[in-house]
ROSE-47698 format. One record per residue (C-alpha): x, y, z. Coordinates in steps of 0.1 Angstrom, whole numbers, plus 5000, padded with zeros to 4 digits. Example, Ala and Ser with C-alpha at 12.3 -4.5 7.8 and 13.67 -1.06 7.14 Angstrom:
2
512349555078/513749895071/
//
This chain:
875
500049995000/501450354989/502550575019/499950835027/501551205030/500851285065/502251635062/499851945066/498252065034/500052375023/497152515006/494952485039/497952625059/497852935032/494052995036/494452975073/497253215071/495053455051/492153445075/494253545104/494653915088/491053935084/487953965104/485753675113/482353635097/479453465113/476253405094/472953335112/471153135085/467453075086/464852905065/462453205063/461753545080/460653525113/462653245127/464553465149/467953535131/468053925142/466953815177/469853555180/472353785166/471454045191/471653815218/474853685211/476154055205/474754125241/476753835255/479953945237/479654305250/479154155287/482353955280/484254285271/484054275234/483554605217/480354575198/478354815176/475054785157/475954875124/472454825110/469554635123/465854605114/463754535143/460354545124/458754715154/458954395175/459254465210/461554175222/463954265194/463954645204/464754535239/468154385228/469054685209/468854895240/472254795256/474254805224/475955105207/473955195175/475955355148/474255635129/472855555095/473955745063/471055915045/471155915006/468856104985/467155894959/464455984936/463056274956/463256064988/465656005017/466955655023/468955525053/471855305046/474555155066/477455405072/480555215061/482755495063/481755575100/482055215108/485755185095/486555485114/484855375147/486555045141/484954805166/485754455173/482454325163/479854495140/476354355138/474854395101/471454265095/470054155062/473154025046/471554005010/470354365010/470854564979/471954904987/470555224975/472055384942/474955614953/476255384979/479955244977/478854894969/475854794953/475254504978/475654495015/477654165014/480254364995/480154625024/480654325048/483854205028/485354545031/484854535069/486454205072/489354315050/489854585079/489954345104/486654405120/484454065130/481054065115/477953895125/475253915099/471753725091/470653555059/467753345045/468553035028/466453134996/469153434991/472053194985/472853234949/473252854941/469952774958/467853054942/466652844912/465652564934/463652774959/461952954930/460852614916/458652534944/457852864962/456953034928/458853324943/462053444930/464153644952/466253914934/468753974963/471253704963/474753644978/477553414963/478253094977/481853204981/480753415012/480453085031/483952965025/485453145055/482353185075/481153035107/477352925100/474852915130/471352765118/468552965136/465852685133/461952675141/459652415131/456952505103/454052485126/455652705151/456552965125/453052975110/451753045145/454053345147/453053455114/449253435122/449953625156/451253905136/454953865148/456453845116/454254055092/451354285097/448354085096/447254175060/450554085048/450553765069/447453635054/448753645018/452153515028/450253205045/448753125012/451853154991/455453155005/454653035042/452752705032/453952415055/455352225025/457452525015/458852595049/459652235053/461752215022/463352545030/464252435066/465652105050/467952325026/469252555055/470052265074/471952115045/473952425036/474952455071/476152105071/477952175037/479752455055/480752275087/481951985065/484152205045/485752365078/486152015094/487951905062/490152215060/491152155100/491951805092/494151905064/495752175083/496651925114/497451605088/494551415106/493451105088/490250925087/486750945070/485051185095/481651195079/480451545086/479151535049/478851255025/481351184997/480850914971/483550724954/483050464926/485550224913/485550154877/487249854860/487949704824/484949464828/481649524811/479049664836/481349954847/478750204834/475950084858/478450144886/478650484877/475050544871/474450394906/476850624922/475350904906/472050824919/473350774954/475351114952/471851294942/470051114970/472551224995/473351554977/476951484979/480051514956/481251204939/484051094919/484950794897/488450654899/490350404878/493250244895/496450164871/498349864885/501149654871/498249434857/496849724837/500049694813/498749364799/495149524790/493749494754/492749814735/489049704741/489649694781/491450034778/488650184757/486150044784/487850234812/487950544791/484350554781/483250454817/485250784829/483951004803/480350894814/480950974849/482351324837/479151394815/476951304846/478651564869/481151364888/485051414888/487351154874/490651044884/493150774874/495550664903/498650464900/499150194927/500649864934/497249684936/493749794933/492849774971/495849994979/494850264952/491350264965/492650295001/494750594990/491950774972/489650725001/492050875024/492551165001/489051214994/487951125028/484950935012/482250795032/480550595004/482150344982/480350194952/482349894939/481549594915/481549214924/482949054891/482748694884/486448604887/488048264882/489548104914/493248124899/492748494896/491548524931/494348334944/497048544926/495348884930/493048864960/489448994964/489149364963/485749354977/486849165007/489949395012/487549685012/485049535036/487649435061/490149725063/488050055060/486050115092/483250365090/483150355052/479950255037/480649985009/477949944982/478849604963/477049584928/477249284909/479249314878/479749124845/482348854840/485248884818/484448824781/485348464773/486848544740/489448784753/492948634754/494148554790/496648774803/499248554816/503048584822/503948394794/502948654769/505148894787/508248674785/507748464755/509948634730/512948524718/514948834725/514148814762/514948454765/518348484747/519248774772/518248594800/520348284788/523248514781/523148664814/523248314829/526048204807/528148514814/527548454854/528648094849/531748184831/532448444856/532048204885/534347944868/537048184868/536648304904/535947974919/539547884926/540048204944/536848244965/535847874965/532247724959/530747884992/530748244976/529648164943/525948124950/525648494959/526948584924/524348414908/521948684924/523348954901/521648814868/518248784887/518349164896/519349274861/516549064846/514049164871/514949554865/514949524827/512349274818/509949284849/508649014876/508248704857/511248714836/513048784869/511548484887/512248244856/516048384858/516048304894/514947944887/517447894858/520448054881/519647794908/519647514883/522847624867/524647684903/523647314909/524747174875/528147334874/529147384911/527447134934/528746764936/528246564916/529046824889/527346814858/524046664867/521146784886/521646544916/522446684950/524246434972/524846655001/521646765022/523447095031/523947174992/520247084988/519447365013/521747604996/520247524963/516647614976/517747914995/519548044962/516248014943/514148154971/516548464976/516348494936/512548464934/511948714962/514548964948/513048934915/509548994929/510649284948/512649434919/509649374895/507349554918/509449854922/509949874884/506249864879/505550114905/508350334889/507050314855/503250394867/504650674886/506750834858/503750784836/501350954858/503851234864/504151294827/500651304823/499851524850/502451764840/501351764804/497851854818/499052104840/500952274812/497952254790/495752434817/498352704823/498652764784/494652804784/494853044815/497253284795/494553364767/491653544769/489553554737/488053284715/490453284687/493453244710/491852994732/490952764701/494452814686/496052704719/493752404720/494552294687/498452334690/498752194723/496551894718/498251814686/501651834707/500751614734/498551354713/500751364683/497751434660/496351694637/493751894654/491052154646/488552334667/485252444652/482652664666/479352824658/479453144637/476053284627/474452954630/476852764609/479752544624/483052684611/486752564616/488652874632/491652714645/494052424634/497352274645/498652324611/499552654590/496552594567/493152524580/492052174564/489352144541/486451914554/484651694530/480551654532/481051334554/483451524577/481051814579/478151594585/480051414615/480951764628/477451884627/476251554643/478851604671/477751964676/473951894677/473951564697/476951634719/478351304712/481651174696/481551104660/483851004630/486650784629/487050514657/483650594670/480150434662/478850704643/479750824608/483150594608/483750694574/484951034582/488551104583/488351294615/487051204650/485051484663/484751534701/482351794717/483252044744/480451974768/479752234795/476752324818/476152574793/475752314764/478152234736/480352544731/482752394703/483752084685/487451934685/488451734653/491351494655/492951314626/495851064627/498551044598/497650684591/493950744589/493150474617/491650554650/493150904660/493250824698/494350474710/492750334740/495950414761/495550774756/491850784759/491750904797/494551184786/492151294759/489151304783/491051514806/492351744777/488851804766/487551884801/490452154803/489352294770/485652284778/486252454810/488252734793/485452794766/482952804792/484853064811/485053274779/481253214776/480553354810/482753644806/480753724775/477453704794/478753894822/479654194799/476554164781/474654174815/476754484824/476054654792/472254574799/472254704833/473855024823/471355054796/468554994819/470155244841/470355494815/466955444804/465455464840/467155794845/465955914812/462355824818/462655944854/463956294840/461356324814/458556224838/459556494865/460856754841/457456764820/455256784850/455757144856/454957264823/452057024821/450557164851/451057534836/449357414805/446357284825/446157614842/446257794810/443457584795/441357654827/441758004822/440857994786/437657784796/436658074819/437058334794/435658114765/433357854778/431857784745/435057724729/435057374712/438957344719/438857334754/437356984759/439856854733/442857044750/441756894784/441156574771/444756564755/446456724789/444656404809/446156174784/449556334786/449456324822/448655974824/451555914799/453956074823/452455884853/453155584834/456655664830/457355744863/455655394875/457655214851/460855364867/459455254900/458854894889/462254864873/464255014903/462454784927/461155104946/457655004951/456255024985/453254814993/450554935017/447754655013/444254685028/440954545024/439154684993/435754664979/436154594940/432854794932/434355094949/437655044931/435955014896/433655324902/436755534910/438755434881/435855514858/435355834875/438855954867/438755834831/435355984824/436556204797/438255934778/435155694782/432555954767/432355744736/431955414755/429455244773/430255094806/428554784815/429254734851/428754374862/430554354894/428254194922/427954404953/428254104976/431754024965/434153974994/436954225000/440354164986/443754265000/445654494976/447354824975/444555094967/446955294947/448455054927/445154874920/443655214908/446555254884/445954914869/442354954865/443055294849/445555134824/443054854817/440255074809/442455324789/443655034768/440054914762/438855264753/442155324729/442054974711/438454874716/436955154697/433555304705/431954964716/430954894751/433454814779/432354534801/433654524836/432854184854/433554034887/432953674899/433753454929/435853164923/436852844945/439953024962/439553394953/437853664931/438353754894/437954104879/437754134841/437754424817/436654344781/436154554751/434554494717/437454584695/439554364671/441054164699/444654044704/446853914676/446953524678/449753414700/450453754715/448553714748/451753724768/453753954747/451154234752/452554294787/456154364775/457354704778/456554924747/454554654730/451554784712/448554604700/446954664665/446955014656/448955124686/450755414669/447455504650/445355524682/448255694703/449055394725/452455424746/453055054750/453655114787/450055064803/449954694803/453554644812/452754864842/449654674851/451354354850/454354494872/451854624898/449854314900/452954094903/454054324932/450754254950/450753904942/447653944920/447553724888/446853904854/446253744820/444953844786/443053644761/440553704732/436853664743/434753404724/432153664716/434853904702/437154164717/440054154741/439754044778/441954134806/441653954839/442754014873/442853724898/443053794935/443553484960/441353524992/442553385025/
//
């Protein structure tokens, strides 16, 4: 078994040294609002203050809770910084004041908070990072739905996507404490008004705070905390060079072999890892026996490792003296807690020679869960890999005979000088030489021949194989035994050295390849580096193809001139690109191609295709280099994925800047036109007093009202985009809400007949009255503009779990398939420009509805016209 390095990990020591110069971060993690994160943070802050620590509250939101405010009282509260934003004054944490105050511990609530525009950092977690860099310890609070990697998962079952997230990297050096509360107790707190005000609590119970959602969020919070604890524990073990499994978190290892059925082991490990939510790895152990594998067996191992990589696992190839020793080493290095291994059907002779790996794993790894899966037997038509095949060449036999002959001649010359007693040791020399040069079995054979030669030439009676003296017989067998042992030891050392050198060379090649990729930062240079370096390492012609305008184009090659691909080659490349599977020479698809095409698959899809071609036109990659190829393709795929993500980040930055400029422009237009518009309205009123009969006055008033609605829409759109909406829900009678909206639009609706079909006995709904008024104004204005002079029907009805309110016109209706697109910003219906539509009204209605948790949908009524429906959920 290889010796396991018991030295502390240098990387872990460096990380620990970096942490010593920074402040310490503690995250109070909860499954949902209301579990008591802020309360627990303040309680611990008060205890630290009593213990003599300089504690300051940087920012804490008590939400009016008396018990929380009582904990704030004994602590120093840092004044907040006031920032003017869109005519309002908002409070944010004063990071400069906190740095100047330089406490030992700062309490910072709501870790995922988004700072108001004008702050130093866009996110509060970035403020905290600056505090840590300054050496200030920080305690903060966070809900699990704000963790970036869990955002999509939470949204999938809560139907609520939070926009404020923190990267997972903040947990790397943080201490995590879970503040837990059973779902039933949290729901009781919610009903009692201890989390939200009663109106908000009722809506929250119907949506986010269901028992199923809370149970799932609670499990996620506990798992995320366990992951952080596991990471901290592993780092502590690495620093102190402590061995063992330590199952703080599950880690799955699957051993793959050359036998059929290894793919089933990988899939089993994948399912196990998914069930445990654990990282997993597939490992192949290279032993001296691996030297005799056929190309088919090597290809089997390479394909199995490629399958593991495609399923999301990491892969490794470990050189070792035996499979059991290699697995023990990898288990120790990975600190695996679960091992998936196959139980193959082996011959009795094989088990006698090599032992049982399964029995070795079951007997020598305490604390390791071993999953034994039945595997297939070795194919009967495969040639048996026995030692004779390795030592059966005439050249090796002649060399062994020559070594024995030279040794015997030398011993005959020195026999008169040293006597027969010292000659037996000289016969160990050819054994050592043969073992070192040819391997184990040639060395053993040389040992036996050396013993027989010694007996024939030097033990009486000479020139026979008869041994007269019992002492000479013992000497003979001792010589053969020592020779065999020496041959075995030398052969094992040679095999281990051979495996080590090959592994070191491949690792160095992969490391150099990765370093070469890190030095390039654009698509062309990356593709060129991939083609040149892979061609050098694999001794092949290599090309790289990627998508250019919907067509797969060769943009880099290892040769000076880009090769011309034939129709079959292009068909193979297109198949590889679209299906994500290897095609061409040496594969099972389009084998008539002169090239083998390999996809660069990432989590973002296939980003490029690598073409490989051998000079002899055969399989470009032999089975012996399949694992190296898979590793190089993985490195190249990561490099392309990095470029793709960088492009997306740049695009997002451009979009954010564009949205910021658009919001600033719309806000400026909306505010700057209000004053002249007010003056115009006053002037029209003055004209109406002097000329009450003028027909232009009603037209002017109507246009001013329409322009005022347009400006209101601009301002509302900015509020939606910036997330500056503030809800004040209350119980609303839909009849009164509709009547108010119709009254305010009376000049615009003069040409329309209003058919009001809202029953007066409908239950009250929870909504923000101002936002609901804006929604109804926009829906009625849209019906008046696009529905013509026909009637506008406003209907309300009670459904199983709520109330619906609809606005229907009798116009031409919506274009087929545009029911969702009409709610997009600046989208216009039929004749939008002709009728003067701005394209903002419906987008604003949808934004306000979503902010209140009200459903909104558009459809064509079977009797004609467009129909917009609001759906209110009742408690």
